[in-house]
C-alpha positions as CSV (number, residue, x, y, z in Angstrom):
1,M,160.0,-217.8,-49.2
2,V,162.1,-214.6,-49.6
3,V,159.5,-212.7,-47.7
4,T,159.7,-215.2,-44.8
5,V,163.5,-214.9,-44.6
6,A,163.3,-211.1,-44.8
7,A,160.7,-211.1,-42.0
8,V,162.9,-213.3,-39.8
9,L,166.0,-211.1,-40.4
10,W,164.0,-208.0,-39.7
11,A,162.8,-209.3,-36.3
12,G,166.3,-208.9,-34.9
13,P,167.3,-210.6,-31.6
14,S,165.4,-213.7,-30.6
15,A,162.5,-213.5,-28.2
16,A,164.8,-215.1,-25.6
17,T,166.8,-211.9,-25.2
18,A,165.9,-208.3,-24.8
19,A,168.6,-205.6,-25.3
20,S,168.5,-202.2,-23.8
21,G,170.7,-199.4,-22.7
22,L,172.0,-199.3,-19.1
23,H,171.6,-195.8,-17.8
24,G,171.5,-194.8,-14.1
25,T,172.5,-192.1,-11.7
26,F,172.7,-192.5,-7.9
27,K,173.7,-190.4,-4.9
28,V,175.0,-191.4,-1.5
29,H,174.9,-188.9,1.4
30,F,177.4,-189.4,4.1
31,P,177.3,-186.4,6.5
32,K,180.2,-185.9,8.9
33,G,180.0,-188.2,11.9
34,H,177.2,-190.4,10.4
35,P,177.2,-193.7,8.6
36,A,177.6,-193.8,4.8
37,S,174.0,-194.5,4.0
38,N,170.7,-193.1,3.1
39,A,167.2,-194.6,3.1
40,P,166.1,-197.1,1.9
41,C,169.7,-198.4,2.1
42,P,170.8,-200.5,5.1
43,E,172.8,-198.4,7.6
44,D,175.9,-200.6,7.4
45,V,176.2,-200.5,3.6
46,F,177.9,-197.9,1.4
47,C,174.8,-197.4,-0.8
48,G,173.3,-194.7,-3.0
49,V,169.7,-194.1,-4.2
50,G,168.7,-193.0,-7.7
51,R,167.1,-194.1,-10.9
52,L,167.9,-196.9,-13.3
53,Q,166.3,-196.0,-16.7
54,G,163.4,-198.4,-17.4
55,Y,163.3,-199.7,-13.9
56,G,162.7,-196.6,-11.8
57,R,164.0,-195.8,-8.3
58,S,166.8,-198.1,-7.3
59,T,169.7,-198.5,-4.9
60,I,173.4,-199.2,-5.8
61,A,175.8,-200.6,-3.3
62,I,179.4,-201.8,-3.3
63,I,179.3,-205.5,-2.4
64,D,183.1,-206.2,-2.9
65,E,186.1,-204.0,-3.3
66,T,189.8,-204.2,-3.8
67,F,192.2,-201.2,-3.9
68,T,195.8,-201.4,-5.0
69,E,198.3,-198.5,-4.8
70,I,199.8,-197.4,-8.1
71,P,203.6,-196.7,-7.4
72,G,204.5,-193.1,-7.9
73,S,200.9,-192.0,-8.2
74,P,198.3,-190.7,-5.8
75,C,195.8,-193.0,-7.6
76,L,194.6,-196.5,-6.8
77,S,193.7,-199.3,-9.1
78,V,190.3,-200.6,-8.1
79,E,188.1,-203.7,-8.6
80,W,184.5,-203.3,-7.4
81,A,181.4,-205.4,-7.6
82,W,178.3,-203.2,-7.4
83,A,174.7,-204.4,-6.9
84,I,171.8,-202.3,-8.4
85,D,168.5,-203.2,-6.9
86,P,165.3,-201.6,-8.3
87,L,162.9,-200.8,-5.5
88,S,160.2,-202.7,-7.4
89,G,161.9,-205.9,-6.2
90,I,162.3,-207.4,-9.7
91,G,165.8,-208.6,-9.0
92,E,169.4,-207.5,-8.5
93,L,171.9,-206.5,-11.3
94,V,175.5,-207.1,-10.5
95,L,178.3,-205.2,-12.2
96,D,182.0,-206.2,-12.0
97,E,184.2,-203.1,-12.4
98,T,187.8,-202.3,-12.9
99,G,189.4,-198.9,-13.1
100,I,191.3,-196.1,-11.3
101,F,190.3,-194.0,-8.3
102,C,192.2,-190.7,-8.0
103,P,192.0,-187.5,-5.9
104,P,191.5,-184.5,-8.3
105,G,194.4,-182.1,-8.8
106,H,196.8,-182.3,-5.9
107,S,194.2,-182.8,-3.2
108,G,195.7,-186.2,-2.4
109,D,198.9,-184.3,-1.4
110,S,197.1,-182.2,1.2
111,H,198.0,-182.6,4.9
112,A,194.5,-183.8,5.7
113,G,194.2,-187.5,6.7
114,Q,193.0,-190.0,4.2
115,N,189.8,-190.4,6.3
116,S,189.2,-186.7,6.7
117,Y,185.7,-185.4,5.9
118,G,185.3,-184.3,2.4
119,H,188.3,-186.1,0.9
120,P,187.4,-185.9,-2.8
121,G,187.9,-188.6,-5.4
122,I,187.0,-189.7,-8.9
123,A,186.8,-193.3,-10.1
124,R,186.6,-194.0,-13.8
125,L,185.7,-197.7,-14.4
126,S,184.8,-200.2,-17.1
127,H,182.1,-202.8,-16.1
128,T,180.9,-206.1,-17.2
129,V,177.4,-207.3,-16.3
130,N,177.7,-210.4,-14.1
131,G,174.6,-212.4,-15.1
132,G,175.6,-215.4,-12.9
133,A,175.6,-213.2,-9.8
134,S,172.5,-211.2,-10.8
135,S,169.0,-212.4,-9.9
136,G,165.4,-212.1,-10.9
137,A,164.8,-210.2,-14.2
138,F,168.6,-209.7,-14.5
139,A,169.7,-213.4,-14.0
140,G,171.8,-214.5,-16.9
141,A,172.1,-210.9,-18.3
142,T,175.1,-209.7,-20.2
143,G,176.6,-206.4,-21.2
144,T,179.5,-203.9,-20.8
145,G,179.9,-200.3,-20.2
146,R,181.5,-197.5,-18.2
147,S,180.8,-196.1,-14.8
148,R,182.0,-193.1,-12.8
149,F,182.0,-192.3,-9.1
150,K,182.8,-188.9,-7.8
151,S,182.8,-187.9,-4.2
152,A,183.4,-184.6,-2.4
153,G,182.2,-183.3,1.0
154,G,179.2,-185.4,2.1
155,I,178.0,-186.5,-1.3
156,G,179.0,-189.2,-3.8
157,V,177.5,-189.6,-7.2
158,W,177.6,-192.8,-9.4
159,T,176.7,-192.7,-13.1
160,V,176.4,-196.0,-15.0
161,R,176.2,-196.2,-18.8
162,G,176.4,-199.2,-21.2
163,D,174.6,-202.1,-22.7
164,L,172.3,-204.6,-21.0
165,V,171.0,-207.8,-22.7
166,L,168.5,-209.7,-20.6
167,A,168.2,-213.5,-20.9
168,G,164.9,-215.3,-21.3
């Protein structure tokens, strides 16, 4: 009986869940005068292409966003929902994010317009996996982590790190 209990404890999480790390890096190219997109992303979506560890080539896109000015600061408080879609078609992973988006140094104080080409920015965010909004292999998933988005010139780079627990 002691051996059976030890074997059950050693088995770890139930077969109904699978835990893994969430690690991904994605790039979006938005050259001056062109839409913020790159294949295989839709032309009208702010979307990047990269790799999600364990799932291969994937896209990431902002599906909802809210920016709020922080009084006395060049930074913005942000709330984003991001969708990560592996190109294999196994489903969509949705991350709900909160954090701060800031221009580095004093670049936000430049005389260039807010929509000028190359306006740099860095977002540091915390995310929660939204299993209810996720689909396919990611439906019902849970997890938390940190994300970063950095843009300058015609390139933006997302990095996503954290935990991912798949349901069923």
